[in-house]
N, C-alpha and C positions, 0 to 999 in steps of 0.2 A: 582508546581507539574504538570507533563505531563499527560494529559487525557489518559484514557485507549486506546481509538481508536488511538491517536497519537503515543502512546507507541508501539502499535502493528505494525503500519506503520513503525516506526523507526526500530523495530526488524527485520521486513521483509527486509527493505533496507539494514541492516547490513548483513543479510544472503546473499543477492544478491551481496553485495560488496565483501563478503568473497570469493565467487566463482571466479576462474580465467576465463578470457574471453575464449570462445571456440577457440580451436586450429585452426589457419589459416595457412595452409601449402603453403607457397610461393613456396616451392619446396619439392619434396618427400624426406624424410629423408633416404630412401633406395637408393642404388646406381643405377644411370641410366647408360645405356650402353655407352652413349656419354659423360659421365663425367669421369675425371681422377680417377682411383680406383686401384684395385689390379694389381700389375705389373707395376705401375707408381711411380717413385720417381723423384723429381725435386730439383736441386741445382742451385742457382743463386744469385740474388742480388736485392736490391731496388735501383732505379736509378732515378735521377732528371735531365733530360736533360736541364731544364731551367738554370742550372748552367754552361752549357757547350757550347762551340762553335761547329759549324758543323765539323770542323777538329778534335776536341777532341771527339765528339760523334763517328765518324768513328773509331778513335783509340780505344776508350773505348769498342766498340762492338767487335773489333778484339781481344782485351784482353779477353773479356767474352767468345767468341767462342773458343779461344785457351785454355781456362781453362775448357772447356767442360760444360759451363753453359747452362741450358735448359729452364730457366724461369727468367723473371724480373718482377718487380712490378713498374708501372709508372702511372703518372697522379696526384698522391696525392700531396697536398700542393701547387697546381699550378693554382688555379681558375683564377686569373687575367692574366695568360698567355693564357688561352683559351678564356676568355671574358674580354678584357682590359677595356671595357666600356659597359654600359648596352646595351644588345641586339646585340653587335657587336662581332662575334665569329671569332677567328683566329685558324685554324687547320693545315695550310700547314706545319708549322714547325714540328708539331707532326706527320703528315702523313709520313714525311721523316724518322723519327726515327722508327716508326712502320714498315715501309717497310724494313728498314735495319735490324731490329730485325728478321723479317720473313725470309729474305734472309740468315741470319746467323743461322736459325733453332732454334731461341729462342722464346718461347711462352711468352705472356704478360698477367699479371693480370692488367686489366684496372681499376684504382681507380677513382671513381667520387669524385672530390676534393671539397666536400661541406664545409670542414673546413680546414683552416680558411677562412672566407669570405673576399672578396677584399675590399680595402679602399673605392672605389666608392660606394659600396653597403651601407656601414655605413654612408657615407656623404649624399647620396640621400634618404635613408630610416633610419632615426635615431632610429626607433624602434628596429633595429638590435643591437644597442649599449646595453651594460650591464648597469643596474642600481644596485649599491650595496645596501646592506640592510640598509645603512644609508641614502639612497636617492641620492647619488652622481652618476653622469653619468661618465662612464669609456670609454674613447676611446679605440680602438683596439690596445692596447699597447703590448699585448702578444698573442701568438697563441691561437686559440679557444675562444677568448673573443667575442663570438657571441651568441645572444639569438636565439637558434634554434627553439623556439616555436613561433617566430614572423611570421605572415602570409606573409610578404614581403620576408623574408628570405626563407621560404618554397617555395614560388612561384618561386623565382629565381633559387634555387638549383634544383628544379624540371625541369625548363626550360634547365638548364645546362645539367642535366642528359639526357634529351630528345635529345639535340643536339649531345652529345657525343655518345650516343648509336645508334642514326640514322646513324652516320658516321662510327662507328667502330664495331657494333654488328657482322658484317659478315666479318670483316678483318681476314684473315687466321692466324694471329699471336695471336689473342685474345683467351684466354683459360678460363678466369673467370672474374667476375666483383666484385669490392670492393666499399664500401660506407664510406664516411665521416671518415677519419682516426681518431682514438681515440675519437670517438663521446662521449663516457662516461665521458671524461675529460672536456667537455665544461661546464663552471660554471652556477650556478643559477643566475637569474636576478629578480629584484623587481620593475619593471616598472608598471605603471597603466594598461598597456595592459596585462602583466603577471597576475596581480591581477584579472582582468576580466576573463581571461582564467582559472585561478585557481578556482574562484567562480563557473564558468560553470562546471568545472570538479567535484566540490563538489556537485552541484545540481544533476548531473547525478549519482553520487555514492550514495548519501544519500536521495535524493528526497525532504525532508522537512528540515526546519531549526530545528525542534524538533529532528529529527533523528541525525542531526549534533551535536546539543547540547549534546545528549546522548552519541554519539561516542566520543566526545572530553571531556566529564566530565566537562563541563563548569561551573557547580555549585561550583567546587573547586576554591577558591580564588576569588569568585564573578566575574566570567568571562563569564556569559551567553551572548549569541548573540541574539539580538532581531530580526534581519532580515538579508538578504544576503548582504545588503549594509554595515553591520557592520563587515563583515569578512575581516581581514587583512592577508597578507601573513606571515606565520611563519618565524622566523629568522633562516636561515640555519646555521649561526655561533653563534646562541644562544643570549639570553636565550629563554626558552620556554618549554611548556609541551610536554611530550613524544608523546601523540596522534597526536598533530598537526605536530610535526617534522616528524613523520612517514608518514602522509599524504602528507607533502611537498615533501618527497623523492618519494613517489608513483606518485605524479603529474608529477615531472620531469622525472621519469622513463617512464611514459606513453607518455610524449612529445617526448622523445628520440625514443621510439619504433615506435611512429607514423611517425617520420621523416624517420626512416629506412623502415617502411611499404610503405611510399610514393615512395621512391627510388626503392624499389623492385617492386612496381606497374609499374614503367617505364620499368624496366628490363623485366617484364612479357609481356609488350606490344611490345617491340622492340627486345628483346634478350632472348626469353623463352628457347632457346637451351643452354644458358650459365649458369653455376652454379655461386654461390656467395661465396666469401671468404673475410671477412673484419677484419681489425685490430681494434676492437671495444673498448677495455679497459673498460668493464662494472664495474669492481671493483674499479675504480678510486675514491679516497677518497673525492674529493670535491663535487661530485654529483653521478656519476655512474648510472646504471639502472639495472632492474631485468632481466638480460639475461637468467637466468635459467627457467623463466616462459614464455619466448617469443622466444627462439632461432630458433624454427622451422618456424617462420614467415618470416625470412629474411636471413638465413644463411644455405648454403648447407654444408659447412665444418666448424667445430670449428677452429677458426683462432686467432692468437695472436702475439703480439710482445714478443719474447722469450729472456729475459735478466736474466738468472738464477743466483741465489746466491747459496743457498744450494740445494742439490738434492731433499730432501723431499718437500720443498716449490715449487720447479720447477715441480715435478710430480703432486702435488696437483693442481697447476694452470693449467697445461695442461689438466688434467682430468675434471676440472671445465669447461674449454672452449670446451672440447669434448662434455660435457653434455650428452644428449641422442642421439647424432648423431650415425648412423651406418657407416658414411663416415669417412675417415681419418682426421687427424689434419694438418693444414697448419701453419707453422711459417712464417707469412707474413713479419715479421722482425725477424732476427736471429742474435744472438750475434757474433760479429766479434772483433772490438775494442770497442770504446764507448766514452762517455764523459770523457775526461781526462785520457782515458785508451787506450794505443796504441795496446794492445792485448797481449795474452800469447800463445806462440807456443803450438799446440796440444789441446788447450782448446776448440776451436770451433768444432774440429773434435770429441772430446769426447762427447760434448753436442749434436752433430748431431746423434751419435749412441744412446745416451740416449733417444733422441727423437724417434728414430726408435722403441725402446722398448715400448714407450708410444704412439704408433699409428700415429706418424708423417709421413708425405709424402712429405712436401715441406719445403725448407730451403733457405730463401732469406736474404742474409747478409745485415745488416744495418751498413753502407751503402757502395756504390761502391767507390765514391770519397770523400776524406776528405774535409770538408767544409772550405771555405776560409773566410766566413763572416757570420754575423747573430749570433743568440744565440748559434749555434752549431759549431762555428768555431774551437773549441777545441774538436770536435768529430771526431774520427779517423776511416776512412773507409779502403777499400782494397787498394786504391791508396793513396800514400802520397800526401801532398799538392802541390808538384812539378810534379804531374802526374806520378811519377815512381811507377810501381806495387811493393807493399811490399811483404814480405814473406807470407802474408795472402792470396794473390791470389793463390800461390802454394798450400797452405793448403786447400783452398776451391776446387782447381782443383783435389787434392787428394780425397777429399770427393766425388766429382762428379764422378770420375773414379771408386772408390770403390762401390759407390751406384749403378752404372751401373750393377754391379754384384748382389748387395743385392736385387734388385728388381726382380731377378729371383729365390730368395731363400725364398719367403714368406713374403716379405715386400712390401708395408706397411701392418702392422698386421691388421687382421680382425677377432677378436674373441670377444665374449660377456664377459665383466667383470663379475666376480663371485659375487662381493659384491658391495653394493651401500652405500655411505655416503650421508645422507640427509643434504643439505645446503640451507639456506634461506637468500636471500638478505634482506628481510624485517626484519628478526630477527637481522641481523647485524646492520641495520640502527637504530632499536629501542634501542639496548643495547649499542650503541655508540653515545649517545646524545651530542649535542653541549654544550659548557660551560654554566653554570648558576646554579641556585638553583634546584638541581635535585638529588634525592636519588637513581636513578637506578644504577649508578656506585658504590654506596656504597654497593648495593646488588650484582650486577653482576660485580665482581671486576676484572675479567680477560678480555682477548680478545677473542671474539667469533671466529674469524678466526683462532687464535692459537689453540683454543679448537677443532675446526673442524680438523685441521691438526693433533692434538694429537690422534684423533680417526683414522685418515688415517695412522698414523705412523707405528703401528704394522703390518698392511697389506702391507705397502710399504717395510718394512724390510723383510717380508716373501715372497716378490716378487709375491704378489697376485694382479691381475688386479682388480682395484677398481674404480667404477664410482663415480663422484661427481655431484649430480642432485638435483633438487627440486622434491620431491616425490609426490607433489600435481599436478605436470605438466606431469611428465614422468611415464609410467607404470613401476611397480616394480616386477611383477609376475615372471620374468625370473631370478631374483637375488636369490642366495642361502642364503643371509643374508643381512639385512638392518640395518644400525646403525644411530641413531638419537642423535648426540652430541649437548647438550644444545639447544634443539628444543624449545626455549623460547616462540615464538608465535606458538600456536597450533590452526590454523584456521580450519574451517569445512572441506575443501577439504583434508588437510593433515591428520586430524584425520580419515576421511573416508578411505583414502588410507592405513593407518596403520591397521585399523580395518579389511578391506577386506583382506589384505595380511596375517595377522595372522590367521584370521578365515579360510582362504583357505589352511593353512598349513605352512606358512612362519615363520621365526624366526627373531624377532626384538630385538635389544638392544638399550635402551634409557638411558640417563644419567641424573644426577642432573641438575638443572636449566631448565628442560624441562616442557613444557605445563603449563606455569605460566600465560600467557597473551593470550587474544583472538585476533581476527583480527583487532580490534581497537587499540590494544596496552595496554588495561587495564587488570589488573589482573582478573582472573575468580572469580565470586561470588559463585563458587561451589567448592566442594572438589578437590584438586589437585592430580594427573595431570589432568588438565582440559580436558574434553571430552573423557578421556581414563582411568578413574579409574577402570572401569570394565575389560578393556582389560588387564591392568597390575595387577589387583586384589589387589590394595592397595591405601593408601593415603600418600601424601608427604608434608603435610602442614608445619611442623616444620623443622627448619634447624639451624645449629650451625657452628662455625669454631673452629677447634681443636687447642689448644695451642702447642701441640707437633705433629710430623708427624703421620698421620693415617697409620695403618697397617691392611692389609687384608690377610687372609689365605684362599687360594682356592686350592683344590685338594692336600693338604699337603704342598704347597709352600707359603711362606709369601712374600708379596709385600708391599713396602713402598710408600705411596702417596706423590706427590709433591705439592698438593693443599689441604689446611686444611678444605675446605668447605665440609659439609656433611649434608644429610637430614635424618630425622627420618622417616623410612618407617613403616607404619602401615598396615601389610598385612591383607587382608580379605580372598581371595581365593589363593593368592600367597604363595609360600613357600620359606624360605631362602636358598640360595646356599652358602653364606658366611657371616660371621659376622665381624664387626670391632673388632680388638684386642685392649684391654686395655682401652676402654671407661668405665666410671663409670657405665653407664647404658647399658646393652647389647642391641645392635641394629643391624638389618641386613644391610650389605653392598651391597649385591646382592640378588635379588629375581627373581623367575621365576613363571610365571602364565600360565596355560593352558587355551587357549581361542580358541574355535572352534577346528580346527585341528592343530593349531600352538602354538608357545611359545612367550611370551612377557617377556623380561628380563630387569630388572631395576638396574642400578648401581647408588648408592646413593651419588655420588660425582661429582665434575666437571670432564669433560672429561680429562683424562691424560693417557699417554701411559703406565706408570708404572702399572696401574690397568687394563686398557683395554686390554693390550697385553695378559696377562694370561687368561683373560675371553674370548676374541675372539678366541685364539688358542685352548681353551677347546671345542669350538663349531665346529671346522673344520670337525672332523670325522662325527658328527651327521648331519651336513648340506651338506656334500659332497664337501666341499671346498678343493681343492688340492693346497697346497702351491707350490710356484715356487722353482727353484733351491736354495739350501742352499748356502749362500755367506757370507763372512766376512763383517763387517761394512764398508760402503762406496762403496761396489760393488753391482751393480744392474744387474739382469739377467732375461732372459725369454727363454723358449724353444720354438722354431719355426720350425715346420715341421721336428722334430727330431733332430735339431741342437740347441745348447745352446749358446746364446750370452751373454758375460760378459762385463760390462763397469765399469772401475775403475774411480769413480768420485773424487778421492782424489789426493792430491799433493805428495803422497808417494807411493812406491811400495807395492803391496798387494799380498799375497799368497792365492790362492783359491784351496782348496782340490777338487780333481776330483774322482768321483766314478769309472771311468774306463778310460783307455787311449783313445786318439783321435787325431785329427789333427785340428790345428787352420787354418781355411780357409782364414782368413784375413792376418795373419802373415806368412802363408806357412810353419809351423813347426809342428813337432810331439810333443804331450804333454801327460804326464802320471804322475799320483800321485798328483802332485801339478802344478797348472798353475800360473806362476809368471807374474803379470801384473804391468809394470812400471806405474808411475804417468800418469793419463789421458789416459791410454792405453785400448784397446778393443781386444776381441777375439771372434771368432765364431767357437765353437768346434763341430766337427762332429765325 
């Protein structure tokens, strides 16, 4: 039994742990006059000059200039070319490339190549090697197999960043700085050094071993921890309890953020005039990190490698990486060909225009030259393997030419999204446990990411700009509506944000699976939804799964659910908006509660577009949400400065009804009645 004093200390430690760290603004999230912003669009490529001879480099730059490219990204994946052995730096080869880019009028995103680490670093400092959860040492057989928490790694990448920024911070070609390509994909390690760092992290988070035991529910299955020496690293690949797995992800997230903070500290010292734009991959499945609670510490622009599949998923990913930025989005890597994919004519152009509609400013083809060797020798770039420019060069040249005009017509876009979708990296980690004896997936049967996309889908289909943010980190007062799909973890900051927003007059929609667990990952010992029963005016303790599809009638129209999970809502001050049809016991499907000046609406099922669509659309008029242009399925549109851009994301022609005649400024044709868009085609109608 924990003494009362120790319990109080433990509770206090948990509350402190629940609160996010104070925001550290490495750069102002508002646009600075000397950073690329409104009226700037960049088309170019990612370029690895380490693959090329001096003659090829000169030829490559001539091709880029001829295509109208205005930006390249260089430096990534090349640490041992800059530092072939410890402390010996070689920059003359890169100086020449930088100077040639400048003479060609091409700006450079300078990437600090902290990943992967060179072989000499691993051989000299074995702590940089990964140790897998079975205790086996792994040599650097694959990219990013580096322990980025290791002090020797950190020291050397810091020194590399210093040398590169001292040399290039004021080079006239450099326009922005990038850090550690795809840092979210570097794996976890289980060395003794990592264990010591993990224990230190736990001490800082929880303070006492009693508080840790409380947070981890160690009384379950006789797993109490007597002292800090008894703490083991949880198994990232399972098995293990949920609470420990959540803290393992948090630890590695904090290590990743610390590595980025350190590099940004070097930038602030040597290149404070330059913004940052890094391809971070925070949602990588093997580790990842909590980008949405930290983006403002190391990123001026939301940036990503953009390799879209479906349009819905592409838009969701872009808006997640935009997060709370008021700056545009950069596609630091942009779809051209790909691994085993030579490319499809007009597809990259279509996705570039799709990006314009979703706040994008920069489009850098991955990659310029097709690779001859290594793991990516079947990855096809703009040049063929024999150095002949493929048709893709002409397609990107067309994009560059057309975007030269687009940047005078209101692009990149700079408008506040109307709606916010609340997304939590921590919830995704918790409800996606590693294999092992674990009942959480028996309860949370679906995919959290897919459920978040399901909430995003109706708004996407209605061409409504929608942010994807962590509402405990980013202010939400400016949004007309906030949607919380499967907000499983309801920590104190998130609950406080919801409470303030609704009390101040905002409208929130929350779904089933929400507010079940506190910040430790344990279920609340209070009525559900935890911390928010008064805001929503109900309890949600009981749940069932229907044997036949659920049906809900709202405003006279009946919708059929795609997920049978439903909760029994027990209203106190809430009133039903809709009931489930056909259940043996009548039960509300949707309730609304007045709290303060606002409304808290609860949908008693898993997030699903079939039910959220009618509900969200019923709220447009009352919240002041203005839907975008009406379009058929597969066509995305926005109105920008009085002109409407349409993008057909499908492989078939689509007819778009027009309210009035106009002129397509891209195709140079008059349009009236119906706009016919061939596959992958775009139009800007004035």
